[in-house]
RORO-449973 format. One record per residue (C-alpha): x negated, y negated, z; residue number from 1. Coordinates in nm, 3 decimals, decimal comma, padded with zeros to 5 digits. Example, Ala and Ser with C-alpha at 12.3 -4.5 7.8 and 13.67 -1.06 7.14 Angstrom:
<pts>
pt px->-01,230&py->00,450&pz->00,780&pos->1
pt px->-01,367&py->00,106&pz->00,714&pos->2
</pts>
This chain:
<pts>
pt px->-07,521&py->-11,574&pz->10,884&pos->1
pt px->-07,719&py->-11,344&pz->10,640&pos->2
pt px->-07,543&py->-11,231&pz->10,323&pos->3
pt px->-07,691&py->-10,886&pz->10,379&pos->4
pt px->-07,779&py->-10,693&pz->10,684&pos->5
pt px->-08,132&py->-10,670&pz->10,739&pos->6
pt px->-08,283&py->-10,314&pz->10,683&pos->7
pt px->-08,441&py->-10,126&pz->10,955&pos->8
pt px->-08,772&py->-10,097&pz->10,740&pos->9
pt px->-08,814&py->-10,479&pz->10,757&pos->10
pt px->-08,776&py->-10,483&pz->11,132&pos->11
pt px->-09,061&py->-10,208&pz->11,170&pos->12
pt px->-09,273&py->-10,387&pz->10,922&pos->13
pt px->-09,223&py->-10,713&pz->11,098&pos->14
pt px->-09,329&py->-10,568&pz->11,423&pos->15
pt px->-09,623&py->-10,395&pz->11,268&pos->16
pt px->-09,732&py->-10,735&pz->11,104&pos->17
pt px->-09,699&py->-10,910&pz->11,450&pos->18
pt px->-09,938&py->-10,634&pz->11,603&pos->19
pt px->-10,192&py->-10,669&pz->11,336&pos->20
pt px->-10,183&py->-11,061&pz->11,352&pos->21
pt px->-10,224&py->-11,041&pz->11,718&pos->22
pt px->-10,530&py->-10,816&pz->11,700&pos->23
pt px->-10,673&py->-11,035&pz->11,429&pos->24
pt px->-10,629&py->-11,348&pz->11,646&pos->25
pt px->-10,771&py->-11,198&pz->11,960&pos->26
pt px->-11,077&py->-11,075&pz->11,749&pos->27
pt px->-11,130&py->-11,425&pz->11,639&pos->28
pt px->-11,103&py->-11,553&pz->11,982&pos->29
pt px->-11,344&py->-11,302&pz->12,106&pos->30
pt px->-11,604&py->-11,382&pz->11,851&pos->31
pt px->-11,564&py->-11,756&pz->11,927&pos->32
pt px->-11,611&py->-11,701&pz->12,294&pos->33
pt px->-11,899&py->-11,474&pz->12,245&pos->34
pt px->-12,068&py->-11,744&pz->12,028&pos->35
pt px->-11,999&py->-12,021&pz->12,272&pos->36
pt px->-12,138&py->-11,828&pz->12,562&pos->37
pt px->-12,465&py->-11,750&pz->12,372&pos->38
pt px->-12,508&py->-12,097&pz->12,242&pos->39
pt px->-12,441&py->-12,270&pz->12,565&pos->40
pt px->-12,656&py->-12,042&pz->12,772&pos->41
pt px->-12,975&py->-12,188&pz->12,904&pos->42
pt px->-13,209&py->-11,936&pz->12,751&pos->43
pt px->-13,071&py->-12,023&pz->12,388&pos->44
pt px->-13,349&py->-12,146&pz->12,137&pos->45
pt px->-13,319&py->-12,176&pz->11,765&pos->46
pt px->-13,544&py->-11,941&pz->11,589&pos->47
pt px->-13,872&py->-12,074&pz->11,489&pos->48
pt px->-13,951&py->-12,078&pz->11,100&pos->49
pt px->-14,261&py->-11,880&pz->11,016&pos->50
pt px->-14,387&py->-12,125&pz->10,762&pos->51
pt px->-14,356&py->-12,453&pz->10,573&pos->52
pt px->-14,196&py->-12,418&pz->10,230&pos->53
pt px->-14,309&py->-12,696&pz->09,982&pos->54
</pts>
């Protein structure tokens, strides 16, 4: 049992932090998925270098 009752502000802040965390996680998954789709597509080629550097 907690020594002090949790303040309402902490509950709201926790909910907001969970929302931001879920949005950030979904953005990372979206970028990863788009990258994987682009790399594994049949038309993907690495860019050609324009010259040789010595």
